[in-house]
C-alpha positions in Angstrom: 0.0 0.0 0.0 2.8 2.4 0.9 4.6 1.6 -2.4 1.4 2.4 -4.3 1.0 5.7 -2.4 4.6 6.7 -3.2 4.1 5.8 -6.8 1.0 7.9 -7.1 2.8 10.9 -5.3 5.8 10.5 -7.6 3.5 10.6 -10.7 1.7 13.7 -9.4 5.0 15.5 -8.8 6.1 14.6 -12.4 2.7 15.8 -13.7 3.0 19.1 -11.9 6.5 19.6 -13.3 5.4 18.8 -16.8 2.4 21.1 -16.7 4.5 24.0 -15.4 7.1 23.4 -18.1 4.4 23.4 -20.8 2.9 26.6 -19.3 6.2 28.4 -19.5 7.0 27.1 -23.0 3.6 28.1 -24.3 3.9 31.6 -22.9 7.3 32.1 -24.5 6.1 30.8 -27.9 3.0 33.0 -27.8 4.9 36.1 -26.9 7.4 35.4 -29.7 4.7 35.0 -32.3 4.3 37.9 -34.7 1.6 40.5 -33.9 1.1 43.0 -31.1 -1.9 42.6 -28.8 -1.8 46.3 -28.0 -2.3 47.2 -31.7 -5.3 44.9 -31.9 -6.8 46.3 -28.7 -6.2 49.9 -29.9 -7.7 49.2 -33.3 -10.8 47.8 -31.6 -11.1 50.8 -29.4 -10.7 53.1 -32.5 -7.6 54.9 -31.1 -4.3 53.7 -32.4 -2.0 56.5 -31.3 1.2 55.7 -29.5 0.1 57.2 -26.2 -3.0 55.0 -26.0 -1.0 51.9 -27.1 1.6 52.6 -24.3 -1.2 52.8 -21.8 -2.6 49.5 -23.0 0.9 47.8 -22.8 1.3 49.1 -19.2 -2.2 48.0 -18.2 -1.7 44.4 -19.4 2.0 44.2 -18.5 3.2 44.1 -22.1 5.8 46.8 -21.5 7.8 44.5 -19.1 10.7 42.3 -20.2 9.8 38.8 -21.3 11.2 37.1 -18.2 9.2 39.4 -15.9 6.1 38.7 -18.0 6.7 35.0 -17.8 7.2 35.0 -14.0 4.1 37.1 -13.5 2.0 34.7 -15.6 3.4 31.5 -14.0 2.9 32.9 -10.5 -0.6 33.8 -11.4 -1.3 30.3 -12.7 0.0 28.8 -9.5 -2.6 30.9 -7.7 -5.4 29.9 -10.0 -5.4 33.2 -12.0 -5.3 32.5 -15.8 -5.4 36.2 -16.7 -8.0 38.5 -18.1 -9.4 38.5 -21.7 -9.3 42.0 -23.0 -11.4 41.0 -26.0 -14.2 39.4 -23.9 -13.9 41.7 -20.9 -13.9 38.9 -18.3 -11.5 36.5 -16.6 -10.1 33.7 -18.7 -11.0 31.1 -16.1 -14.7 32.0 -16.3 -14.6 31.8 -20.1 -13.0 28.4 -20.1 -15.2 27.0 -17.3 -18.2 28.2 -19.3 -17.1 26.4 -22.5 -15.3 23.3 -20.9 -18.4 21.2 -20.3 -19.4 21.4 -24.0 -15.9 20.2 -25.1 -15.8 17.4 -22.5 -19.2 16.2 -23.7 -18.2 16.3 -27.3 -14.7 14.7 -26.8 -16.0 12.2 -24.3 -18.8 11.0 -26.6 -16.4 10.9 -29.6 -13.9 9.0 -27.6 -16.5 6.4 -26.5 -17.7 6.0 -30.1 -14.1 5.6 -31.4 -12.9 3.2 -28.7 -15.9 0.9 -28.6 -16.5 0.9 -32.3 -12.8 0.6 -33.1 -12.2 -2.3 -30.7 -15.3 -4.2 -32.0 -14.3 -3.7 -35.6 -10.7 -4.8 -34.8 -11.9 -7.9 -33.0 -14.1 -8.9 -35.9 -11.3 -8.4 -38.4 -8.6 -10.0 -36.2 -10.7 -13.1 -35.4 -11.7 -13.5 -39.0 -8.3 -12.7 -40.6 -8.2 -13.5 -44.3 -12.0 -13.7 -44.7 -14.6 -11.4 -46.1 -15.3 -9.7 -42.8 -11.6 -8.8 -42.4 -11.5 -7.3 -45.9 -14.6 -5.2 -45.3 -13.5 -3.9 -41.9 -10.0 -3.1 -43.3 -11.5 -1.1 -46.2 -13.9 0.8 -44.1 -11.3 1.7 -41.5 -8.9 2.8 -44.2 -11.6 5.0 -45.7 -12.3 6.6 -42.3 -8.6 7.1 -41.7 -7.9 8.7 -45.1 -10.9 11.1 -45.1 -10.3 14.6 -43.7 -12.4 15.6 -40.7 -13.7 18.8 -42.2 -14.8 17.0 -45.3 -16.7 14.4 -43.3 -18.3 17.1 -41.3 -19.4 19.2 -44.3 -20.8 16.1 -46.1 -22.6 14.9 -43.0 -24.2 18.3 -42.7 -25.3 18.3 -46.4 -26.7 14.8 -46.1 -28.3 14.5 -42.7 -29.2 18.2 -42.1 -29.8 19.8 -45.5 -31.0 16.9 -47.6 -32.7 14.5 -45.2 -33.4 17.0 -42.4 -32.9 14.5 -39.7 -30.4 16.2 -37.5 -29.5 19.9 -36.7 -26.3 21.2 -38.3 -25.0 23.8 -35.9 -24.8 24.7 -32.3 -25.5 22.7 -29.1 -29.1 23.5 -28.5 -32.0 24.9 -30.6 -31.9 28.6 -30.6 -34.7 30.2 -28.5 -36.3 26.8 -27.6 -35.6 27.1 -23.8 -36.1 23.3 -23.2 -35.8 21.9 -19.7 -35.5 18.4 -18.3 -35.7 15.5 -20.6 -36.5 17.7 -23.6 -33.2 19.6 -23.1 -31.3 16.3 -22.9 -32.8 15.1 -26.2 -32.1 18.4 -27.9 -28.5 18.3 -26.9 -28.2 14.7 -27.9 -29.5 15.5 -31.4 -27.1 18.3 -31.8 -24.3 16.0 -30.6 -24.7 13.2 -33.0 -23.0 14.7 -36.1 -20.0 16.4 -34.4 -19.2 13.5 -32.1 -19.5 10.9 -34.9 -17.4 13.1 -37.2 -14.6 13.5 -34.6 -14.8 9.8 -33.6 -14.5 8.2 -37.1 -10.8 9.0 -37.6 -9.8 7.6 -34.2 -12.2 4.6 -34.7 -10.2 3.6 -37.7 -6.9 3.8 -35.8 -8.3 1.6 -32.9 -9.7 -0.9 -35.4 -6.4 -1.4 -37.2 -4.4 -1.5 -33.9 -6.8 -4.0 -32.4 -6.6 -6.2 -35.4 -2.8 -6.2 -35.4 -2.7 -6.8 -31.7 -5.1 -9.8 -31.9 -3.1 -11.3 -34.8 0.0 -11.1 -32.7 -1.5 -12.5 -29.5 -3.5 -15.3 -30.9 -0.3 -17.2 -31.9 1.3 -17.0 -28.5 2.2 -20.2 -26.6 -0.4 -19.7 -23.9 -3.2 -19.3 -26.4 -2.1 -22.5 -28.2 -2.0 -24.3 -24.9 -5.5 -23.0 -24.0 -6.8 -24.1 -27.4 -5.1 -27.6 -27.0 -6.8 -28.0 -23.6 -10.2 -27.6 -25.3 -11.0 -24.2 -23.6 -14.3 -22.8 -25.1 -13.6 -20.3 -27.8 -15.5 -17.5 -26.2 -13.6 -17.8 -22.9 -10.3 -18.2 -24.7 -10.9 -15.0 -26.7 -12.1 -13.0 -23.6 -9.5 -14.2 -21.1 -6.4 -15.0 -23.2 -6.5 -13.1 -26.5 -8.5 -9.9 -25.9 -7.2 -9.1 -22.4 -3.6 -9.2 -23.6 -4.3 -7.5 -26.9 -5.9 -4.6 -25.0 -2.6 -3.3 -23.5 -1.4 -1.5 -26.7 -4.9 -0.2 -27.2 -4.9 1.4 -23.7 -1.6 3.0 -24.5 -2.9 4.5 -27.7 -6.2 5.5 -26.1 -4.4 7.3 -23.3 -2.3 9.3 -25.8 -5.1 10.1 -28.2 -7.6 11.1 -25.5 -5.7 14.4 -25.1 -5.4 14.8 -28.9 -9.1 14.7 -29.2 -9.2 18.2 -27.8 -7.0 19.3 -30.6 -9.2 17.6 -33.2 -12.2 19.3 -31.5 -11.0 22.7 -32.6 -11.8 21.9 -36.2 -14.9 20.0 -35.4 -16.3 22.7 -33.2 -15.6 25.3 -35.8 -17.4 23.3 -38.6 -20.4 22.6 -36.4 -20.5 25.8 -34.4 -20.1 23.8 -31.2 -19.6 26.2 -28.2 -16.5 24.6 -26.7 -13.0 25.6 -25.8 -11.8 24.5 -29.3 -13.9 27.2 -30.9 -12.9 29.6 -28.1 -9.2 29.0 -28.9 -9.8 29.5 -32.7 -11.6 32.8 -32.1 -8.9 33.9 -29.6 -6.2 33.2 -32.2 -7.9 35.4 -34.8 -8.4 38.2 -32.2 -4.8 37.9 -30.8 -6.4 37.3 -27.4 -3.2 35.6 -26.1 -4.4 35.2 -22.5 -7.3 33.0 -23.6 -5.0 31.0 -25.8 -2.7 30.4 -22.9 -5.6 29.4 -20.7 -6.9 26.9 -23.2 -3.4 25.4 -23.6 -3.0 25.1 -19.8 -6.4 23.3 -19.4 -5.7 20.9 -22.3 -2.2 20.2 -20.9 -3.8 19.2 -17.6 -6.3 17.0 -19.4 -3.6 15.2 -21.3 -1.7 14.6 -18.0 -4.8 13.3 -16.3 -5.6 11.0 -19.2 -2.1 9.5 -19.0 -2.5 8.9 -15.3 -5.8 7.2 -15.9 -4.1 5.1 -18.5 -1.5 3.9 -15.9 -4.3 2.9 -13.6 -6.1 1.0 -16.3 -2.8 -0.9 -17.0 -2.9 -2.1 -13.4 -6.5 -3.3 -13.8 -6.0 -5.1 -17.1 -2.7 -6.7 -16.1 -1.9 -6.7 -12.3 1.6 -7.8 -13.1 2.4 -4.2 -14.2 1.3 -2.9 -10.8 3.4 -5.4 -9.0 6.5 -4.5 -11.1 6.0 -0.7 -10.8 
């Protein structure tokens, strides 16, 4: 038990160090990017004279040396202050907390679709290698993998929203509807179908191909041959010997790509008008609202670290030997 606690504390310490390093690196890269936030703010205010721009730089700390700005920002992050959005006129933390549930809903649903669908497709292909089902699954997964997300999104809007009129094309809820209770849940679910499926198809193809390859590798291992020679039922052999060991590389890939889903959500949220932090980051980039960008990067970094820690815990559940060796 003590060893497990020490391992968890060590991972937490590493995670904090990684997040702080990412925060500092993101800040330096953003500040070195071309463009002056003060010029953008002055242009929006309709007064671009040097005196007004100097006041803006002083107000937002842009007149300080880069190391001083970096220290001020990192110390603020450590205190839970992600800065202030000059474009939106409100704290960055409030903006992100307002948009984060929508992104978590979208990426969580897309992740579930991709993982469940991909593993099932990979199982079908791997257990029927060389047959018609294997060929069909391989072709479909390759098609999903090779098709750009934005094209899938636009074509799904044209087919299911414009032509068939089955599903809404944009937003998270129907404008002006003011649904409550179960009606609200159904409305959000209908708006969620297209963006979540679009985002999940690419990753579904990756999981399908990885699962197929992993099953083909595991099914020829000595312990599987022994189980087969002992007359173990096929279903039990697949569940206990093949699938359980084949899942380890899938868990690794899923832990890595769970954080990448947020990056893919930027494009998906823009195409479907989904009000998440991906769309918030895209708008902030166009408006040179660097504090919002840094806040989004910080939150997504934490999400990636958390997903990796969850992956380590899942390793222990799937294969207890890993926990004993850690």
